[in-house]
N, CA, C and O of each residue as an XYZ file, in Angstrom:
760
protein
N       0.820     -1.187      0.000
C       0.000      0.000      0.000
C       0.865      1.254      0.000
O       0.597      2.176     -0.770
N       1.896      1.314      0.842
C       2.747      2.496      0.929
C       3.393      2.799     -0.417
O       3.381      3.944     -0.868
N       3.953      1.791     -1.056
C       4.600      1.994     -2.358
C       3.584      2.469     -3.382
O       3.885      3.337     -4.201
N       2.381      1.905     -3.342
C       1.321      2.327     -4.265
C       0.965      3.794     -4.045
O       0.797      4.541     -5.009
N       0.850      4.210     -2.799
C       0.511      5.611     -2.502
C       1.619      6.537     -2.985
O       1.345      7.567     -3.601
N       2.860      6.178     -2.711
C       3.976      7.053     -3.098
C       4.137      7.124     -4.614
O       4.484      8.176     -5.151
N       3.886      6.010     -5.308
C       4.015      6.048     -6.771
C       2.879      6.818     -7.419
O       3.089      7.487     -8.431
N       1.684      6.737     -6.860
C       0.555      7.463     -7.456
C       0.427      8.887     -6.911
O      -0.117      9.765     -7.582
N       0.923      9.110     -5.710
C       0.872     10.440     -5.080
C       2.235     10.742     -4.458
O       2.383     10.649     -3.240
N       3.227     11.100     -5.263
C       4.576     11.308     -4.729
C       4.650     12.380     -3.636
O       5.559     12.359     -2.807
N       3.705     13.305     -3.636
C       3.698     14.340     -2.600
C       3.444     13.754     -1.214
O       3.740     14.400     -0.209
N       2.903     12.549     -1.148
C       2.646     11.891      0.137
C       3.949     11.561      0.866
O       3.973     11.505      2.095
N       5.027     11.344      0.118
C       6.318     11.035      0.758
C       6.754     12.171      1.671
O       7.250     11.926      2.770
N       6.575     13.401      1.229
C       6.929     14.554      2.051
C       6.113     14.610      3.328
O       6.637     14.911      4.401
N       4.825     14.317      3.206
C       3.951     14.317      4.382
C       4.365     13.224      5.361
O       4.388     13.443      6.572
N       4.689     12.060      4.836
C       5.107     10.947      5.688
C       6.400     11.312      6.418
O       6.506     11.110      7.628
N       7.374     11.843      5.695
C       8.638     12.216      6.310
C       8.454     13.335      7.334
O       9.076     13.321      8.396
N       7.607     14.293      7.011
C       7.353     15.420      7.918
C       6.682     14.955      9.205
O       6.947     15.508     10.273
N       5.829     13.960      9.121
C       5.105     13.460     10.292
C       5.864     12.379     11.068
O       5.368     11.863     12.069
N       7.049     12.046     10.606
C       7.875     11.083     11.328
C       8.451     11.774     12.559
O       9.053     12.841     12.439
N       8.277     11.187     13.734
C       8.828     11.812     14.950
C      10.345     11.987     14.855
O      11.033     11.176     14.236
N      10.854     13.045     15.467
C      12.284     13.347     15.419
C      13.141     12.238     16.026
O      14.264     12.012     15.574
N      12.626     11.540     17.048
C      13.427     10.494     17.675
C      13.756      9.372     16.693
O      14.767      8.687     16.845
N      12.899      9.185     15.684
C      13.153      8.138     14.692
C      14.427      8.472     13.908
O      15.236      7.590     13.621
N      14.593      9.750     13.567
C      15.793     10.153     12.828
C      17.033     10.049     13.720
O      18.121      9.722     13.245
N      16.863     10.326     15.003
C      17.969     10.142     15.941
C      18.379      8.679     16.038
O      19.566      8.351     16.053
N      17.374      7.801     16.103
C      17.649      6.370     16.138
C      18.355      5.928     14.860
O      19.294      5.134     14.913
N      17.911      6.436     13.716
C      18.563      6.108     12.452
C      20.025      6.553     12.475
O      20.901      5.812     12.030
N      20.295      7.744     12.984
C      21.669      8.242     13.044
C      22.540      7.340     13.925
O      23.672      7.019     13.566
N      22.002      6.937     15.078
C      22.762      6.066     15.984
C      23.024      4.711     15.322
O      24.141      4.197     15.366
N      21.990      4.142     14.712
C      22.156      2.836     14.065
C      23.114      2.912     12.878
O      23.919      2.005     12.666
N      23.026      3.999     12.101
C      23.938      4.167     10.963
C      25.381      4.308     11.451
O      26.302      3.762     10.844
N      25.570      5.039     12.545
C      26.922      5.177     13.098
C      27.438      3.833     13.602
O      28.606      3.501     13.406
N      26.575      3.067     14.247
C      26.955      1.734     14.714
C      27.358      0.856     13.536
O      28.383      0.176     13.585
N      26.563      0.871     12.492
C      26.885      0.079     11.302
C      28.150      0.559     10.617
O      28.955     -0.251     10.159
N      28.332      1.875     10.541
C      29.526      2.425      9.901
C      30.782      2.053     10.680
O      31.853      1.902     10.092
N      30.663      1.905     11.998
C      31.824      1.522     12.799
C      32.295      0.104     12.473
O      33.417     -0.272     12.812
N      31.452     -0.669     11.825
C      31.791     -2.048     11.475
C      32.561     -2.144     10.153
O      33.045     -3.216      9.790
N      32.669     -1.028      9.442
C      33.295     -1.040      8.121
C      34.812     -1.227      8.194
O      35.396     -1.888      7.336
N      35.432     -0.663      9.185
C      36.896     -0.724      9.284
C      37.337     -1.837     10.241
O      36.577     -2.272     11.106
N      38.559     -2.273     10.066
C      39.129     -3.249     11.006
C      39.153     -2.608     12.384
O      39.403     -1.410     12.513
N      38.890     -3.414     13.422
C      38.805     -2.840     14.761
C      39.074     -3.898     15.814
O      39.049     -5.099     15.547
N      39.334     -3.406     17.029
C      39.486     -4.250     18.210
C      38.263     -4.026     19.082
O      37.904     -2.887     19.378
N      37.621     -5.121     19.494
C      36.457     -4.996     20.376
C      36.532     -6.062     21.461
O      37.058     -7.156     21.257
N      35.989     -5.706     22.616
C      35.938     -6.666     23.717
C      34.915     -7.755     23.385
O      34.062     -7.590     22.513
N      35.025     -8.849     24.092
C      34.079     -9.944     23.894
C      32.663     -9.486     24.218
O      31.715     -9.873     23.535
N      32.512     -8.661     25.259
C      31.185     -8.145     25.626
C      30.613     -7.278     24.521
O      29.445     -7.416     24.159
N      31.425     -6.392     23.989
C      30.939     -5.510     22.918
C      30.586     -6.308     21.660
O      29.611     -5.988     20.979
N      31.364     -7.336     21.349
C      31.069     -8.170     20.182
C      29.731     -8.884     20.346
O      29.033     -9.126     19.361
N      29.369     -9.223     21.584
C      28.103     -9.915     21.841
C      26.915     -8.961     21.810
O      25.781     -9.393     21.604
N      27.161     -7.674     22.010
C      26.063     -6.709     22.089
C      25.317     -6.539     20.766
O      24.101     -6.349     20.768
N      26.022     -6.604     19.645
C      25.378     -6.401     18.344
C      24.315     -7.465     18.068
O      23.177     -7.102     17.767
N      24.630     -8.764     18.155
C      23.587     -9.757     17.884
C      22.425     -9.655     18.868
O      21.265     -9.802     18.482
N      22.734     -9.406     20.128
C      21.673     -9.308     21.133
C      20.816     -8.072     20.878
O      19.588     -8.157     20.866
N      21.461     -6.926     20.675
C      20.725     -5.682     20.449
C      19.863     -5.723     19.199
O      18.711     -5.289     19.222
N      20.411     -6.240     18.113
C      19.628     -6.291     16.877
C      18.529     -7.355     16.962
O      17.478     -7.210     16.337
N      18.761     -8.412     17.724
C      17.705     -9.401     17.959
C      16.545     -8.788     18.731
O      15.379     -9.018     18.409
N      16.882     -7.999     19.761
C      15.841     -7.313     20.540
C      15.093     -6.322     19.662
O      13.865     -6.253     19.719
N      15.816     -5.551     18.847
C      15.181     -4.575     17.954
C      14.251     -5.285     16.971
O      13.169     -4.787     16.661
N      14.674     -6.435     16.489
C      13.883     -7.205     15.533
C      12.611     -7.776     16.166
O      11.527     -7.668     15.593
N      12.745     -8.377     17.336
C      11.553     -8.943     17.979
C      10.622     -7.822     18.417
O       9.402     -7.982     18.379
N      11.185     -6.684     18.833
C      10.372     -5.517     19.169
C       9.582     -5.058     17.942
O       8.410     -4.703     18.059
N      10.212     -5.064     16.777
C       9.515     -4.690     15.549
C       8.331     -5.602     15.286
O       7.257     -5.140     14.899
N       8.520     -6.874     15.492
C       7.433     -7.832     15.273
C       6.319     -7.638     16.291
O       5.144     -7.576     15.929
N       6.689     -7.542     17.572
C       5.672     -7.422     18.620
C       4.957     -6.076     18.587
O       3.751     -6.015     18.826
N       5.688     -4.988     18.292
C       5.038     -3.677     18.267
C       4.055     -3.571     17.112
O       3.045     -2.876     17.225
N       4.330     -4.237     16.020
C       3.418     -4.191     14.877
C       2.289     -5.210     14.993
O       1.146     -4.915     14.645
N       2.609     -6.411     15.482
C       1.641     -7.508     15.397
C       1.290     -8.147     16.735
O       0.603     -9.169     16.758
N       1.735     -7.583     17.833
C       1.477     -8.168     19.147
C       0.006     -8.300     19.485
O      -0.384     -9.205     20.223
N      -0.816     -7.405     18.952
C      -2.254     -7.467     19.230
C      -3.028     -8.225     18.150
O      -4.248     -8.363     18.244
N      -2.339     -8.708     17.144
C      -3.011     -9.443     16.062
C      -3.513    -10.781     16.584
O      -2.903    -11.373     17.474
N      -4.622    -11.258     16.031
C      -5.156    -12.551     16.483
C      -4.197    -13.719     16.241
O      -4.269    -14.734     16.933
N      -3.310    -13.577     15.271
C      -2.373    -14.657     14.956
C      -0.964    -14.345     15.472
O       0.019    -14.806     14.891
N      -0.855    -13.574     16.550
C       0.450    -13.167     17.077
C       1.322    -14.374     17.418
O       2.528    -14.349     17.172
N       0.739    -15.414     17.972
C       1.521    -16.606     18.316
C       2.100    -17.254     17.057
O       3.250    -17.694     17.059
N       1.322    -17.314     16.003
C       1.802    -17.880     14.736
C       2.947    -17.024     14.189
O       3.931    -17.549     13.669
N       2.809    -15.711     14.311
C       3.847    -14.814     13.821
C       5.153    -14.997     14.595
O       6.237    -14.906     14.018
N       5.051    -15.251     15.882
C       6.260    -15.504     16.664
C       6.918    -16.816     16.248
O       8.145    -16.917     16.218
N       6.115    -17.803     15.933
C       6.659    -19.072     15.451
C       7.360    -18.857     14.104
O       8.441    -19.399     13.872
N       6.747    -18.071     13.225
C       7.364    -17.752     11.930
C       8.672    -16.996     12.159
O       9.678    -17.280     11.510
N       8.654    -16.031     13.087
C       9.864    -15.274     13.420
C      10.965    -16.237     13.879
O      12.099    -16.161     13.406
N      10.624    -17.140     14.802
C      11.601    -18.106     15.313
C      12.116    -19.039     14.212
O      13.311    -19.330     14.150
N      11.222    -19.499     13.356
C      11.635    -20.402     12.276
C      12.583    -19.694     11.307
O      13.589    -20.267     10.888
N      12.263    -18.455     10.955
C      13.139    -17.696     10.051
C      14.471    -17.402     10.720
O      15.518    -17.476     10.077
N      14.443    -17.068     12.008
C      15.686    -16.815     12.742
C      16.537    -18.083     12.776
O      17.748    -18.028     12.559
N      15.910    -19.209     13.045
C      16.648    -20.481     13.099
C      17.236    -20.827     11.734
O      18.374    -21.288     11.649
N      16.476    -20.612     10.674
C      16.970    -20.924      9.324
C      18.160    -20.029      8.965
O      19.167    -20.516      8.451
N      18.049    -18.741      9.229
C      19.152    -17.823      8.921
C      20.373    -18.146      9.781
O      21.508    -18.077      9.310
N      20.133    -18.495     11.037
C      21.235    -18.885     11.923
C      21.917    -20.135     11.390
O      23.145    -20.197     11.334
N      21.136    -21.123     11.002
C      21.662    -22.390     10.499
C      22.520    -22.172      9.257
O      23.527    -22.853      9.062
N      22.116    -21.222      8.422
C      22.870    -20.922      7.198
C      24.138    -20.132      7.515
O      25.183    -20.366      6.908
N      24.051    -19.205      8.458
C      25.138    -18.266      8.733
C      26.177    -18.786      9.721
O      27.372    -18.556      9.535
N      25.748    -19.471     10.752
C      26.643    -19.855     11.847
C      27.840    -20.715     11.434
O      28.913    -20.544     12.011
N      27.716    -21.626     10.468
C      28.872    -22.470     10.141
C      30.042    -21.733      9.494
O      31.135    -22.290      9.404
N      29.842    -20.504      9.044
C      30.929    -19.769      8.396
C      32.088    -19.501      9.345
O      32.044    -19.842     10.527
N      33.107    -18.893      8.803
C      34.290    -18.559      9.604
C      34.227    -17.095     10.007
O      33.792    -16.242      9.233
N      34.659    -16.821     11.210
C      34.733    -15.443     11.690
C      35.931    -14.762     11.046
O      37.004    -15.356     10.949
N      35.759    -13.550     10.616
C      36.860    -12.805     10.015
C      37.634    -12.048     11.073
O      37.310    -10.902     11.386
N      38.640    -12.672     11.617
C      39.441    -11.991     12.620
C      40.162    -12.953     13.533
O      40.289    -14.144     13.249
N      40.633    -12.399     14.646
C      41.344    -13.180     15.650
C      40.774    -12.845     17.016
O      40.123    -11.817     17.203
N      41.032    -13.735     17.969
C      40.624    -13.502     19.347
C      41.813    -13.760     20.252
O      42.495    -14.777     20.124
N      42.056    -12.840     21.162
C      43.130    -13.018     22.142
C      42.492    -13.385     23.474
O      41.913    -12.524     24.137
N      42.588    -14.650     23.876
C      41.945    -15.069     25.120
C      42.561    -14.431     26.367
O      41.911    -14.362     27.410
N      43.799    -13.970     26.268
C      44.431    -13.325     27.431
C      43.764    -11.986     27.741
O      43.509    -11.665     28.902
N      43.483    -11.206     26.692
C      42.881     -9.881     26.885
C      41.372     -9.889     26.656
O      40.684     -8.912     26.952
N      40.867    -10.999     26.128
C      39.447    -11.136     25.779
C      39.025    -10.065     24.771
O      37.975     -9.436     24.907
N      39.869     -9.878     23.762
C      39.630     -8.874     22.735
C      39.675     -9.542     21.360
O      40.553    -10.353     21.069
N      38.698     -9.172     20.525
C      38.660     -9.616     19.133
C      39.355     -8.583     18.261
O      39.220     -7.381     18.491
N      40.089     -9.039     17.274
C      40.604     -8.203     16.194
C      39.747     -8.584     14.984
O      39.942     -9.647     14.393
N      38.796     -7.713     14.616
C      37.824     -8.054     13.582
C      38.104     -7.326     12.277
O      38.519     -6.167     12.267
N      37.869     -8.022     11.188
C      37.976     -7.432      9.863
C      36.748     -6.572      9.602
O      35.643     -6.900     10.032
N      36.955     -5.474      8.898
C      35.842     -4.599      8.558
C      34.930     -5.221      7.513
O      35.364     -6.032      6.695
N      33.662     -4.830      7.551
C      32.684     -5.358      6.604
C      31.520     -4.376      6.478
O      31.130     -3.731      7.451
N      30.978     -4.272      5.278
C      29.793     -3.454      5.043
C      28.502     -4.210      5.366
O      27.432     -3.605      5.436
N      28.593     -5.507      5.561
C      27.406     -6.331      5.791
C      26.624     -5.902      7.034
O      25.405     -5.761      6.945
N      27.264     -5.686      8.188
C      26.479     -5.252      9.354
C      25.744     -3.930      9.113
O      24.594     -3.780      9.523
N      26.402     -2.973      8.450
C      25.747     -1.700      8.139
C      24.509     -1.936      7.278
O      23.445     -1.381      7.551
N      24.647     -2.751      6.251
C      23.508     -3.035      5.367
C      22.376     -3.707      6.140
O      21.213     -3.342      5.970
N      22.702     -4.681      6.982
C      21.668     -5.375      7.760
C      20.978     -4.440      8.745
O      19.756     -4.476      8.891
N      21.763     -3.601      9.421
C      21.185     -2.653     10.378
C      20.219     -1.713      9.665
O      19.119     -1.464     10.157
N      20.621     -1.192      8.517
C      19.747     -0.276      7.780
C      18.504     -0.992      7.246
O      17.427     -0.399      7.181
N      18.648     -2.260      6.866
C      17.476     -3.011      6.407
C      16.494     -3.258      7.549
O      15.282     -3.172      7.352
N      17.008     -3.564      8.742
C      16.122     -3.748      9.896
C      15.394     -2.440     10.197
O      14.184     -2.438     10.425
N      16.128     -1.332     10.198
C      15.503     -0.034     10.454
C      14.427      0.274      9.417
O      13.309      0.647      9.769
N      14.767      0.117      8.139
C      13.797      0.440      7.078
C      12.571     -0.462      7.158
O      11.452     -0.010      6.914
N      12.771     -1.717      7.495
C      11.625     -2.609      7.664
C      10.720     -2.095      8.770
O       9.505     -1.999      8.595
N      11.318     -1.765      9.912
C      10.540     -1.247     11.044
C       9.839      0.046     10.669
O       8.678      0.243     11.028
N      10.516      0.923      9.957
C       9.944      2.217      9.560
C       8.766      2.029      8.598
O       7.694      2.597      8.807
N       8.966      1.240      7.553
C       7.907      1.033      6.557
C       6.716      0.302      7.167
O       5.567      0.651      6.896
N       6.985     -0.710      7.990
C       5.885     -1.438      8.640
C       5.119     -0.500      9.569
O       3.890     -0.549      9.623
N       5.839      0.355     10.301
C       5.175      1.322     11.174
C       4.263      2.260     10.405
O       3.163      2.571     10.862
N       4.708      2.710      9.247
C       3.881      3.582      8.413
C       2.656      2.821      7.913
O       1.536      3.328      7.972
N       2.872      1.615      7.426
C       1.745      0.802      6.927
C       0.689      0.592      8.017
O      -0.505      0.759      7.771
N       1.134      0.229      9.211
C       0.208     -0.038     10.310
C      -0.509      1.251     10.727
O      -1.696      1.223     11.051
N       0.208      2.375     10.717
C      -0.422      3.652     11.075
C      -1.458      4.073     10.035
O      -2.510      4.608     10.386
N      -1.165      3.835      8.765
C      -2.076      4.236      7.693
C      -3.246      3.275      7.538
O      -4.348      3.672      7.160
N      -2.996      2.038      7.827
C      -4.000      1.001      7.604
C      -3.919     -0.026      8.735
O      -3.342     -1.097      8.547
N      -4.491      0.282      9.912
C      -4.366     -0.599     11.084
C      -4.849     -2.028     10.852
O      -4.359     -2.950     11.504
N      -5.779     -2.229      9.957
C      -6.303     -3.575      9.718
C      -5.265     -4.502      9.085
O      -5.458     -5.717      9.056
N      -4.164     -3.937      8.578
C      -3.153     -4.750      7.914
C      -2.494     -5.743      8.890
O      -1.922     -6.742      8.455
N      -2.569     -5.477     10.193
C      -1.963     -6.409     11.158
C      -2.666     -7.765     11.141
O      -2.077     -8.766     11.548
N      -3.906     -7.813     10.680
C      -4.636     -9.089     10.603
C      -4.491     -9.766      9.245
O      -4.998    -10.870      9.042
N      -3.802     -9.110      8.318
C      -3.616     -9.643      6.966
C      -2.365    -10.520      6.944
O      -1.246    -10.012      7.010
N      -2.555    -11.830      6.853
C      -1.412    -12.743      6.885
C      -0.492    -12.569      5.678
O       0.699    -12.866      5.764
N      -1.029    -12.092      4.556
C      -0.181    -11.851      3.387
C       0.828    -10.742      3.670
O       1.863    -10.662      3.007
N       0.537     -9.897      4.636
C       1.454     -8.831      5.051
C       2.268     -9.250      6.265
O       3.488     -9.089      6.279
N       1.607     -9.784      7.279
C       2.271    -10.030      8.561
C       3.240    -11.207      8.540
O       4.293    -11.135      9.174
N       2.924    -12.275      7.841
C       3.818    -13.441      7.818
C       5.175    -13.121      7.173
O       6.208    -13.458      7.752
N       5.205    -12.480      5.989
C       6.524    -12.146      5.417
C       7.310    -11.158      6.282
O       8.535    -11.248      6.365
N       6.617    -10.221      6.922
C       7.322     -9.266      7.780
C       7.930     -9.988      8.984
O       9.080     -9.731      9.339
N       7.178    -10.880      9.608
C       7.707    -11.644     10.741
C       8.900    -12.495     10.302
O       9.888    -12.604     11.028
N       8.807    -13.091      9.124
C       9.911    -13.899      8.609
C      11.136    -13.027      8.321
O      12.266    -13.431      8.594
N      10.915    -11.856      7.782
C      12.016    -10.938      7.499
C      12.726    -10.523      8.784
O      13.954    -10.567      8.866
N      11.950    -10.123      9.783
C      12.532     -9.767     11.078
C      13.301    -10.950     11.681
O      14.414    -10.782     12.178
N      12.713    -12.122     11.636
C      13.393    -13.301     12.170
C      14.676    -13.607     11.415
O      15.691    -13.962     12.014
N      14.624    -13.469     10.102
C      15.822    -13.702      9.290
C      16.960    -12.766      9.664
O      18.113    -13.184      9.765
N      16.628    -11.495      9.869
C      17.655    -10.540     10.288
C      18.283    -10.977     11.616
O      19.504    -10.962     11.770
N      17.441    -11.362     12.559
C      17.956    -11.789     13.868
C      18.850    -13.008     13.737
O      19.895    -13.085     14.384
N      18.453    -13.950     12.914
C      19.256    -15.154     12.714
C      20.611    -14.854     12.096
O      21.606    -15.492     12.439
N      20.657    -13.887     11.186
C      21.937    -13.506     10.582
C      22.878    -12.909     11.622
O      24.059    -13.253     11.666
N      22.354    -12.014     12.458
C      23.186    -11.439     13.514
C      23.611    -12.509     14.523
O      24.761    -12.532     14.963
N      22.687    -13.385     14.883
C      23.021    -14.450     15.838
C      24.053    -15.405     15.252
O      24.929    -15.883     15.972
N      23.962    -15.689     13.963
C      24.941    -16.562     13.311
C      26.336    -15.969     13.349
O      27.317    -16.680     13.568
N      26.422    -14.663     13.134
C      27.719    -13.996     13.221
C      28.250    -14.080     14.655
O      29.435    -14.330     14.875
N      27.369    -13.872     15.611
C      27.770    -13.990     17.011
C      28.269    -15.388     17.340
O      29.232    -15.549     18.090
N      27.618    -16.391     16.783
C      28.037    -17.777     17.019
C      29.417    -18.045     16.419
O      30.227    -18.756     17.013
N      29.682    -17.476     15.247
C      31.009    -17.643     14.643
C      32.086    -17.028     15.536
O      33.158    -17.606     15.712
N      31.795    -15.853     16.098
C      32.762    -15.211     16.987
C      32.955    -16.031     18.268
O      34.078    -16.195     18.745
N      31.865    -16.535     18.810
C      31.960    -17.360     20.025
C      32.801    -18.605     19.755
O      33.632    -18.993     20.576
N      32.574    -19.229     18.593
C      33.332    -20.429     18.238
C      34.818    -20.090     18.078
O      35.683    -20.861     18.493
N      35.106    -18.940     17.477
C      36.486    -18.496     17.339
C      37.113    -18.292     18.715
O      38.231    -18.742     18.967
N      36.397    -17.619     19.595
C      36.926    -17.345     20.935
C      37.132    -18.631     21.719
O      38.173    -18.799     22.354
N      36.165    -19.544     21.691
C      36.321    -20.772     22.478
C      37.405    -21.650     21.901
O      38.099    -22.331     22.657
N      37.578    -21.664     20.600
C      38.648    -22.457     20.001
C      40.017    -21.911     20.348
O      40.938    -22.679     20.624
N      40.162    -20.606     20.339
C      41.453    -20.019     20.660
C      41.735    -20.084     22.155
O      42.888    -20.230     22.563
N      40.691    -19.977     22.979
C      40.887    -20.130     24.422
C      41.321    -21.561     24.740
O      42.181    -21.777     25.593
N      40.727    -22.533     24.055
C      41.119    -23.929     24.274
C      42.562    -24.141     23.835
O      43.307    -24.879     24.480
N      42.959    -23.495     22.736
C      44.340    -23.595     22.271
C      45.313    -22.991     23.265
O      46.413    -23.510     23.459
N      44.910    -21.890     23.898
C      45.765    -21.265     24.902
C      45.946    -22.198     26.104
O      47.047    -22.340     26.634
N      44.844    -22.830     26.522
C      44.931    -23.759     27.655
C      45.817    -24.952     27.313
O      46.493    -25.501     28.183
N      45.809    -25.348     26.049
C      46.616    -26.493     25.628
C      48.065    -26.086     25.332
O      48.916    -26.935     25.068
N      48.334    -24.761     25.381
C      49.693    -24.296     25.173
C      50.035    -24.002     23.731
O      51.205    -23.782     23.417
N      49.065    -23.991     22.850
C      49.354    -23.699     21.448
C      49.264    -22.202     21.194
O      48.792    -21.447     22.044
N      49.711    -21.785     20.042
C      49.650    -20.367     19.682
C      48.261    -20.032     19.157
O      47.461    -20.922     18.867
N      47.988    -18.742     19.039
C      46.670    -18.293     18.576
C      46.589    -18.396     17.057
O      47.326    -17.698     16.360
N      45.716    -19.246     16.528
C      45.554    -19.307     15.081
C      44.720    -18.120     14.611
O      43.916    -17.580     15.371
N      44.913    -17.719     13.368
C      44.108    -16.648     12.793
C      43.053    -17.260     11.902
O      43.343    -18.140     11.091
N      41.824    -16.788     12.055
C      40.729    -17.273     11.216
C      40.654    -16.437      9.966
O      40.851    -15.223     10.023
N      40.379    -17.042      8.858
C      40.215    -16.335      7.585
C      38.752    -15.976      7.408
O      37.863    -16.701      7.854
N      38.512    -14.850      6.752
C      37.139    -14.390      6.501
C      36.490    -15.229      5.445
O      35.332    -14.995      5.097
């Protein structure tokens, strides 16, 4: 519906943007900065590395619940969210982490990537567009042709972030085990 309105009435885009609360743009700026920080090689603590998958998972489930929590099929949507998250995790988790982990300092040396920035912006845009759709047409929350793909999309995003987190955890536990065994720290290839 939103795309149809904007294509037939392009002036509606200005109204939509004008009526968007200022905090939304602040959130976009923070998320864009977070994603941009992932572009360059960096050192991060184990805690900070875990925050991204957890934070984006919370943002994703919040997007699903805030849009569809009152829908009659909310339980089904959560199952779809979980299934999509599990599928994306299953696909993503077996990969290799791009970087190294020092178990002595508990710090990751991570390779830069544009992927987290792209995923963060996609999660934001999904939440933004769904919020507009629900505000313009509240009955859409009961439309499974709309709600099921959105729940799956949100779940997929969460699974991708969780899969990356699992790769980092596997890298850290493997290198910590190597340290305990007296071996040197191997470097993982991206």
